[in-house]
C-alpha positions in Angstrom: 28.0 -35.8 -10.4 24.1 -35.6 -9.9 22.9 -35.0 -5.9 19.8 -33.8 -4.4 19.8 -31.3 -2.2 16.9 -30.0 -0.3 15.3 -26.9 -1.2 17.2 -24.0 0.8 16.6 -20.1 1.1 20.2 -20.3 -0.2 19.2 -21.7 -3.6 15.4 -20.8 -3.8 16.2 -18.2 -6.5 18.5 -20.3 -8.9 15.7 -23.2 -8.0 12.9 -20.8 -8.9 14.6 -20.1 -12.5 14.6 -23.4 -13.4 12.4 -23.8 -16.9 11.3 -26.7 -18.9 11.3 -26.6 -22.2 8.6 -25.1 -24.3 5.4 -27.1 -24.5 6.4 -29.4 -21.7 4.7 -27.0 -19.1 1.4 -28.6 -19.4 3.3 -31.8 -17.8 4.5 -30.0 -14.9 4.6 -27.0 -13.0 7.5 -24.9 -12.0 9.3 -24.9 -9.1 7.6 -21.9 -7.4 4.1 -23.3 -7.9 5.2 -27.2 -6.9 6.4 -25.4 -3.6 3.1 -23.8 -3.1 1.4 -27.0 -3.8 3.3 -28.7 -1.1 2.4 -26.2 1.3 -1.3 -26.6 0.4 -1.0 -30.3 1.0 0.6 -30.7 4.6 -1.2 -33.9 4.9 1.5 -35.0 2.0 4.6 -34.5 3.8 6.1 -33.4 0.8 10.1 -33.4 0.1 11.4 -30.9 -2.1 14.8 -31.2 -3.3 17.1 -29.2 -5.9 18.9 -31.5 -8.3 22.6 -30.4 -8.8 25.4 -31.4 -11.3 28.3 -30.2 -9.4 27.1 -27.3 -7.9 25.1 -26.0 -10.5 21.1 -26.3 -10.3 19.7 -28.2 -13.1 16.2 -29.6 -12.1 14.2 -30.3 -9.3 12.2 -33.2 -7.8 9.3 -33.4 -5.2 8.2 -36.8 -3.3 5.4 -37.5 -0.8 6.8 -40.1 1.4 5.1 -40.3 4.9 1.5 -39.5 3.9 -1.6 -38.5 6.7 -5.1 -40.2 5.1 -6.3 -42.0 2.0 -6.1 -38.7 0.0 -2.1 -39.2 -0.7 -0.4 -41.8 -2.5 2.3 -43.0 -0.3 6.0 -43.1 -1.9 5.2 -41.3 -4.6 7.1 -39.0 -7.0 5.5 -35.9 -7.2 7.0 -33.5 -9.4 10.3 -34.0 -11.7 11.5 -31.1 -13.6 14.9 -31.1 -15.6 15.9 -27.4 -16.7 15.3 -27.4 -20.9 19.2 -26.5 -20.9 20.1 -29.4 -19.0 17.6 -31.9 -20.8 19.0 -35.0 -22.5 22.1 -35.4 -20.6 20.9 -38.2 -18.3 19.9 -36.0 -15.5 16.3 -37.3 -15.3 17.4 -40.7 -15.2 20.0 -40.0 -12.6 17.1 -38.5 -10.5 15.1 -41.4 -10.7 18.1 -43.4 -9.5 18.7 -41.1 -6.5 14.8 -41.0 -5.9 14.6 -45.0 -6.0 17.6 -45.3 -3.5 16.0 -43.1 -1.2 13.1 -45.2 -1.0 14.9 -48.3 -0.7 16.3 -47.4 2.2 12.8 -46.6 3.7 11.6 -49.8 5.7 8.8 -51.7 3.8 8.5 -49.6 0.7 8.1 -51.8 -2.2 6.3 -49.6 -4.6 7.3 -46.3 -6.1 4.0 -44.3 -7.8 3.6 -41.4 -10.1 1.4 -39.7 -12.5 2.1 -38.2 -15.9 -0.4 -36.0 -18.0 -0.9 -37.5 -21.4 -0.1 -35.5 -24.3 1.9 -34.9 -27.4 5.7 -35.1 -25.6 4.6 -36.2 -22.6 7.0 -38.4 -20.2 5.4 -41.4 -20.0 7.7 -43.0 -22.5 10.7 -41.8 -20.2 9.1 -43.2 -16.9 8.5 -46.8 -19.1 11.9 -46.5 -20.4 13.1 -46.6 -16.7 10.8 -49.7 -15.7 7.7 -47.7 -14.5 4.5 -50.0 -15.7 1.0 -48.1 -16.2 -1.3 -49.0 -13.3 -4.7 -48.9 -14.7 -6.6 -46.5 -17.3 -5.8 -43.0 -17.5 -8.2 -40.5 -15.2 -8.5 -36.9 -16.3 -5.7 -37.0 -18.3 -3.3 -38.6 -16.3 -1.5 -42.2 -16.6 -0.8 -43.8 -12.7 2.1 -45.8 -13.2 4.4 -47.9 -10.6 7.7 -49.1 -10.4 8.3 -52.2 -8.4 11.7 -51.0 -6.0 12.8 -54.7 -5.0 13.1 -55.5 -9.5 14.7 -52.1 -10.3 17.9 -52.1 -11.3 20.0 -48.9 -10.5 21.1 -47.2 -13.9 24.1 -45.0 -12.6 23.8 -42.8 -15.8 26.0 -39.9 -14.2 
């Protein structure tokens, strides 16, 4: 069963060792860099979770929930990383289900937003299969994607 657990000292080493498949590094930064990025942007109020399948860390996800100021997108899926050894097993979809469930539980949240860098092998099709829609033209090589939470069924892959 896939679960999200807050990043803690006890699983930091395992989380920092998670790696995407070769060629995917241009689409998502590693866990250590993501945590540093969150620290550099305290107004985003990032939540960092380690993705577990049972007791095994298989990925990392970071969201911005409550934000301070116009420089941040609220209710934002900031990072999603599944270790290369655990890809194509439904973990990414299961993580999206859990993130959607989290934001549905937040009063007044109607939309989940993310950005994806464009390029060969990009994750845009993955997000679109889930139900995200492009929200405008790509800027700086990234496309903005939005998911309307009220209309999104939970997939419950695992």
